[in-house]
N, C-alpha and C positions, 0 to 999 in steps of 0.2 A: 503492499500498500504506499502512495504518494505521504513522506513526510510532510508535504504541504499542504495537503487535506485535511481542513478541519471539521472533526465531528460535531454532530447536533448534539446538544443536550447537556451543555456546560455552561460556567458562572460566563458572566460578563468578563470578555475579554478586551486587550489592547484595542483589535479591532471593531469593538463596540463603545470602548470609553474616548474615543479617540474624541467626539462630538465637544466633549468638555475639555479639550486642553485648546493651551495656548495657541493662536494664530500664530505666532512667531514659530515655535516647533513647528505646526502642520497646516496645509490648506486645505480646507476641507474641498472635498470634490464630490458633490453631488453624481448619485450612480456608482461611487466607489465600494467601498466593501472588496474584501477578502472571498477568496472561496467556501463556500458551502455556509456565508452567513448574509444578513440580511438580506434582501430578496429586491426582484428587479427594480424598487424603487429606495430599496432600500440609503442611506447615506451611508458615505466613505470618507478615507481619508486617502491624500498622495503624500510623501514626503516633501518637505518643504523645500525652495530652490534656493539655495543661497544668489546675489548679488554675481556677477560674471565676474573675475577675476581673469581678463583676458593673457595679458603676459604669462604669469606661472602657468595657468592650464595649458598655451599654446605651447610653451618650453616642454611640458610633460607629455602631449601627445607627439611633438617631434622626437623627444626620448626613444618611445614606440619603438622606433625606426633604427634602435642600434643596433639590434641582431644582422642588419644589413647592412651593415655601414661599411663592406666593401662594395658593396653593389652600388652603395650612396657615394663612393669615392669617383666610381666610375660615373657616374651619370654627371657628377659635377668635374668630371675633366671634360667630360664630352661638350657640356656647355661649355664651358669655360672659351674650348677653342671653336666651338661652332660660333658665339657670341662674337668673339675675336675677329673671326672669320669674314661674320656678318658688319661688325663696323669699319674694317678696314674697306667695303666696299665701296660709299661711298669716299672716300678718300682716291681713291683710283679711277675711281667715275669723274671726278672731278678735276683729274689728268687728263681724260678726253676730251672735257669743254676747253682745257685750253689749250691742246691743240688745235679744235677745230676754229678759238676764238684767236688764237692766236697767227694760227693758218691766214682765216678770214683777213687779218687786221696785216700782213706781212703782205697780203695777194694786193691791197689797196694802197699799198706804197711802192714807189719808185725803186728797183734793183739800186742798191747803191746809195740809197738814202744816210745819212749822214746821224751818227746817234744822237746828235743835239737836237735835230730836230722829227724825233719821235716823240710822241704824246707821252704826257709823262705817267699818265693813266695804264701804259704799256711798255713805258719803259720797263730794260730789266727781266719782264718778265718770257724771255725766250723772243722776241718776235724777230723772222728773219724781213728785211726787206725783198718786196718781189718773188717769196715764196709762199705759194697757197699752202693748205691742206693736204698736210700728209695721210691720208686716208688709211692706207696699209698699219701706221703706229696706231692710227685711231681705230680700227680692227683688231689688232691685236689687244689692245687696252679692254676694248668691247669683250672680248671672248675670255681672257682674265677677268673680268669683275664676273661674268657669267660662270666660270669656274668656280668662284669664290663664294657665290651664292648658294650653287648646288650643294657645294660642299658644306657648307655653313647649315643648308636646310636637310640634309642628310644626317649630320651629326645631331641637328637637334632632336629629327625623328628617331633616331637611337637613343638619345639621351629618355625622351619621353618613352620608349618602350620599356628600357631598362627601370625608370621609375614608376611606370606602370605596374610591376610586379614585386616593387619595392611595396606602393603603398596596398597592393592587394595583399599579402602576406601580412604586413603590419594591420589590417584589420582584419583577418583572419586570427592572428593572436588573440586582437581583440575578443574576437568571440569568443574564442575558446576559453580566455581569462574569465568574460563573463560570465560563461557557463556554469566552470569550475566555482565560481564564487557563490553563483546561487545556491551550490549543494553545500556552501560550506555555511550558508547566513542560519541564523537560528531562526526556527519558527516565529517568535517573535515580529522579527522584522516584516515579516512575510504577512503576518496577520495585521499588523499595523499600515501595510500598505496596500494601496488601491490594485487589484489585478491587471487591469487596463493600463493603469500609469509604470506599471514593473513592466510590462508589454512592451509599453512606449519606450523604454528605455533599451530594452535589448535589442528591440529592433528599427525603430522610427530612427532612435537616436543614432545607433551605429551607421545604418546607412547614410544619413545623411553627413555624419565623420568619414564614411567613403566616399562621397559624393563631391565633397568640398574637399579631399584631399588630391581627390583625381582631379578636378579642374584648376585647382590653385598652386598644386607643388611645383610643377614644371613651369607654368606662367611666371608664377613668383620667381623662382632661382631665376630665368632667363629673363625679367625684368630686373633685377637686381643687377644682375650682373651687367645687361646692359647700360643701365645710367654708369655704371663704374666705367667701363671702357668705350663708352659716346662721352664722357667727362673725360678722358684721359686725351682722346684724340682733338677734342675743344679747345684743352688747353695747347698743344701740339702746334695748331691752325692760328693760333690767336688766344695770346690771354685775354685782353680786351674785351674779346665779344664772349669768351667762357664768362666770364665776370656777369655781362652784364643776362646771359643766361640763367644764371645761379640766382640772382636775386627773386626769380619767383619761384624754388624750392622752399625758402622758409614762410610764402606764403602760401603753398600749396599744402604744406604739413600742418601749418595752422588752421586753414579752414578744414581741414580730414580729420586733426582729432579734434574740433567741436563738434562736425558734423557727427562722427565714430561715438564721441562721448553720450551724446543724444540717443543713439540708435542701439547701443548694447544692452541695455533695459531690456529695450522691446525686445529684441532677440528673444532674451531669457522668458519674457513673458510668452510668447508666440509657442515656444518649445511646452513652455508651461499648461498654457491653456489645449496645446496637442493633448498633452500626458490627460488632462481632465474631460477632453470630450473622447478620447478613447475609452476611458475606464466608462463614463456613462455609457457610452453603446457597446461596450463588451458583455455590459452586467444586463445593461434590454434586451438586447438582442440570447442573450443565454434565457432568460426569462420571458419571451416574448410570449410563453402562454398565458404564463400569470400577471402579464402585463394586460393583457387582455380581456383575461377572467376578471380582474376587477375592474377593468373599464377604466384604465389609469396609462390609456395610450395617449388622450389629449395632453396629459402632463409630461410624460415620457416626450413626448414632441415637441412642450414648450422647455423643459429641462436642456433638452438636447439644441435648440434654436437659441435659446441663451447663452449657451459656450459654442455654438458655431459662430454666431454674432461676436462673442468675446474675441474669439480667436480671430473672424475677421477685420475686426478693429486692430487688435495689436499685430498682424499680420502687415495691415496697409500704414501702418504707423511704420512699424520694420521699414518695409522695402523703399517709402517713402523718403523717411529720413534718410538711409543710406544711398539713396539713390539721386541725392542732392550733389555728392559725392564728383560724379564724373563730369556732369555740366560743370561744376565748379571748377575741377581743373581743366578741363576744354577750356574757359573761359580767361584762365590765368593763362594756360600754352599759349594761346594766342594772343594775348598781349605781349607774350614774349618773344613767338614768332615775330609781330611786326617791332619791336625794339630791335632785335638783330637782323632785322632786314635793313631797319633804316641805317643803324650804324657801321653793316655793313656797305652798303651802298656807298657809305661816306669814305670807308676805309678804299676803297679799290678806286674811286674818285681820285685820292689821294696817293695811289700808287703804291700802298702799305702792304694790301690784298690781290689776290688773282682772280679774277672771276669766278674759274674752278674752285679756287678754294673759297669763295663765298657761297657757290651755291653748296658746296660740301656741308658746309656748315650750318646752312638753313638744313639740307637732310641730317643733320646731327640736332638737330634742333628739335626736330621732330620725334628725332629717335628718342631723342633725350624726353620729351615730355610724355610722349606716348607710354614708356614702358610705368613712369609714375600715374599717367591717367589707368591705366590697368589695375596699379598695385591697387588703387584708390578706387577702381569700380569690384574691384572684388573683396571691400573691406566689405560689403555684403554678407558675402556667403562665408569669410572669415570669423567673423563674430557670430554669425549662426552656426556654423561647424564646430566652432571651439565652445559654443553655448551647450551643445549638444555631448559633445566629449565631456565638458564637466559634470554633467547628468550622468553620463556614464563614469565617471571618477570619482562620484560621490558613491553609488551602487560599488564599485569596485573597493571603496575606502570606507565603507559599512563594518563595524562591528562584527566579527565573527564568531562562531562559537567558542568557549573555552577551548583551549589543546587539550590535544589528548593524552591523558596518561596510560601506558604500558603495564596495566594489571592484568591480570587475566582471569577466566570463570574456569572456576570445576570441570572437569571434564571425564567420560567415563560415568562409573558407579558413583563419583562423586557428584555429578550434574543432577539435584534431586529436583530441581525449581522451587524450592523454598522464596517466598520474597517476605520481607519485614520492614515497615515504616518504625522507624524510629524518632520520636519528638520531632515528626516534621512540619517544619511552618513552609509557606509558600504563597505567593500574593502576584496577582499581575499587576497591579499597581500599587506600589510604596503607601499609599495612603488608603489604601483598601484591602486590609488583609483578609484573605480567606480561609487556609487554612493554618490550624493554631495546634501547635502540641498534637499531633496525630498518630498515633501507635497501634500497629499490627502486623498478624504472623501470619501470612497464607501456608500453609502447610504442606507440602510435596503431596500433588497429586488431588488436591482441594479443588470445589469449585468456588471461588468466593463471586459472589451475587451483589452488587450494589446498587440499590436505589435511592430514591428520593426523589421530591422536587426539580423540577428543571431550575438550572442555576444553582444547586446547591453543591456542586464539585465532583458529581462522578466522574468527568470523563477527567477532569483533573487528574484525577489519580491515576487516570491512563496514561496520560501526559507526561507524569513525572516518572513511572515507571519507564518508558521508552524512552526516557530523558528528550522529549522534545521539547519541555523543559527543565531547569535544573531545582533542586530545592533552594529555599532561602538559609534553612536551619534544621539540623538533625541530618538524617541520609537514609537511605534506602539500598538495603542489602539484597542478591540476588547468590541463593547459596552463601550467604556469609559474607558475600564479598561488596564490600561499595560499590555502585554501580558507577558512581561517578569517578573510578578510578582505574576504567574498562575501555578501551576503544567503544565509541558507540555502534560502531559497525558490529562489532561483536556481541554486543548486549543483543542489536535488533537481528542478528543473526540465529538466535536461541530464539524468537516471538514470531509467534502467524497472531497476523489481525484484520477482524474485519468490520468495519464501521460503516453506518447505517448509510451514509453516503456513501453510495458505489462510484470506485473508480474505473473506468476500462479507456484503454488505448486505443487508436483505430489502428488494426491487425484482426488474424482470426480470433474465434475464442478459443481454437487450440492452444493458439499463443497468449492468450490471455489467461488463460488457465495458466498457463508452463513459464507465465512470469513469475510466481511463485520460488521457481527452482532452477536456478539456467542448468542447462543439462539432463534434465529428466525424458526419459522416454517415453515414446506414443503409449504404450503397455500403461505407463505409471500415469498419464494425463486420463486416458481413457476409467484407470480404477479412481482414480480422485471423481469425475464426473460420473461415473456412476452411482458412488458413494455419499453423493451430494444429490444427487438425480436432477443433474445438469441433463446428463445422458437421454432423460425422458423427454424431453421439449427439442435436444439439438435432435433427435435422429427425424422428425417432425421438419425440419429445414432444409429448404431445396441443396444448399452447399454442404450439410451436415455440420463438424466441429473444420471445416475451410469456410464455414460464411463469416463474411468479413463484416464487424463491429464497428461504427464511425465513430470517432472521438466522445461524440455523445452519447454512443448506445442508445441512440432513437430508434434502431430497426429492433431493439430485445425490449420486453414491458420490465418494467422496473423491481419486479419477483425474478424474472429470469435473469438479469443483471448482476443480484445481488445472489442469486445463486451461481454463478459463475464468481465470483467476488470468497463466497464462503470455498468453492473447489479450488479456487488459488492458494487459500488457507490452508484446506488440508491435505493438499501438496506438500510444504513446505514440513510436515511432521513437527512441529514447533516443542519443544522442551516448554514453553508458558504460550498461552493462547490466551488471547484477548478480542472478547465477542461486544461489541460496543451494539446494541440492539440489529442483533446481526439479520432477526425475519421479520423485520419490521414491515417488509414490502410483500412478502407473500403471503398466499394465502393459507386457512386454516390447517387447511387436508397437508398441505407440502411441509407449513410448519411442524406439523407431527412428526411427519415423518423427517425432517432435517433433527428437531431432537435428538432423535435416536440416532440419528447420523454424529450428530455433534457430542451426544453423551459417548459413542464410540471414540470420537479423534478426542474429547477430554481425559481418556482413560491413560492414568497412570502421568500425567502433566497437569501442571497448576494453571487456573485458568482463572479470569477475572470476565464477568458475565454483567455490561451494564443493562438493566434492561426496565421498558415504563411498564408493560405487561407482565405481571405479577404473574400470571400463570405459566412463564416459562421458567421460573426459576423455583421453582416448588419443592423439587429434588436436589438444589444449591446445598452443599455441606457447610455452606458459611453465607448469612446475608447481612449485609452493611447497611445501614440505613441512615444517610447522609441529612443533612441540613444547615446551611449556612457554611458547607466548608470543614465542617465536624461531624463525628460520628454520633447518633446518638440512641441508635440502638442496635444489635448483633444478637444473630442464633440463628436457629434451625426456620423454615418455615411455620412448624406446629408451635415452637416454644416463644415465635416474637406473634403469632396471633395469641397466644394464648395470654400475653399480659396486657392485651389493650392498648398497647400504647402508637406509636407513630405509623409503624407497617400493619397496624391492623387496620387504622384509618383507612390509609392507602387501599388496602384490598377489599377493603366494604364499599369504599368510592368507584370502584370497578366490577364490583360483583354483590351489589347490595340485593338483587334477585335471587340471589343464589345465595346468601350466607347461612340463612335458615336449613339447608338443608349440608351444610357443610360441618359436619361434628366437630374439628377442631374450633370452629369460629365461634367467639363469644358474639354477644347482641351487643352490639355496639351500633350505634347512628352513623351515616356515612357523615365524611368530612364534607366541611362546604358550606 
């Protein structure tokens, strides 16, 4: 049974108490709620979202690429060479322009014109009076430019290809880390998190991180290197023009920073609202039948519209504000272009620069502002991706279950199955103690039934035995060994569990039964199915044991699903058996048959049976009656009826019409 599945019938838990928690600790998400609690319209909560801390989160995301540092180095080398070649191109092209311009001017001057009569604007630029354009030199120069640009493009493409592998491997490791982390999280974390919100972090947020890295990493690296390379070329051509071009950088940075500062919070809110919407949709769709039956479709649609409108508003603001970066950068870039053109024209007129150098510089100006504009335009993607990464990191940083100890449980003849509670105290909320100083012993082979009103703490005892939660004080021992000193997997491998809320995965009936014991043979699976009367209904299915059960088990009835989970527990042949209202969904005749099967299953092993229908526990060796987390009565069925206490009142409330015919039942008025 999945440890994250929460059985019914337990007292108020963190998932039910969260409505009263402070807003700074958790943001309420209508339609949240963990699995097995609340209802289709029940309130739930989601883990609170901190303000986005862009720098540290971005560095942490980049650090996750460390295992691919060699590939990253290759990408960096390829990108550097490609950018250098791309940056040299305009300078070579400017030389071709000079060849054409000088040839044209030379053809207009008579051959033998003295240098003193050559115009100042072209003096010293290589103009030869009477000599026209050298088209051979121009052609060779253009071919060189073509070769440079082709080589630069190929290197850039290759760098992008390698980087794509780096990004996908990084995301794969992140998914693996999240998957492993979920299995190390305590049940309390899952209880207090809306399932849709948790799924949104595992799916939507990781996908968004992948998309962000894919779309920005290569372009970001290329853009930053291009800025450096182009800046070097600009300083080489004309320090004065380079200074004019650099004036736009602080203006652009200030404008970008101001816009990003306003949009950061909007992107955080966008993904928070996405998690809330997912939580509501997941719960409403899961409980669609109940929503319809109770006439709450209108309210469900209203809540959906509210979340959808909130998501629309914050998404619009986030995209609009961050979208201002691009036009702002273009405006500053155009101003810079005009300034360079004016100053460059004056330098050509004075003969300080050639026309080809100014042309190259104008191209560099475009190449200089374009990557800055691209980086700015990626700001919205970066902020969105880092916001999602921070949500994933928040999950990865969540407090895990306490470290495992290396204790061992007895094996062989020493594994008797004795369970003892020694002065146990526990509470889900420190402000509301639930179990105080509880002590009891379940002897080997005993069947211990736990009864009491809803919220009395029945399932809590089971959660403590399974170490879904750890005790606050005291200890629980199994065969004399403190269960807190042994690995959880070792403890749970000794245990079979059947919950009231059935859990089946998408697969065949055979696979669902065999889930209880990996490696079980088909004969063992069939034997467990026959013993628990699964075989009786499976034979009537067209595909028999190969019938595929969907994720919700909707193609089986509730009773049939419960029979499959009982067969799964039967197959494990556990030393400790826990049945939490395990026959609540089967018909009376099948329940009688199952009681016989489970009686055989309970032979020579300790069993805890949580029951609301008291007729199912008449033969229990020990019956515990719980109220408000304490054991108020204990004994056998007959002895407890004879005392006329809480158990007798519970029993008569169920069988008031038949109490008179029960020889052991006292004449006690029904409770309530």
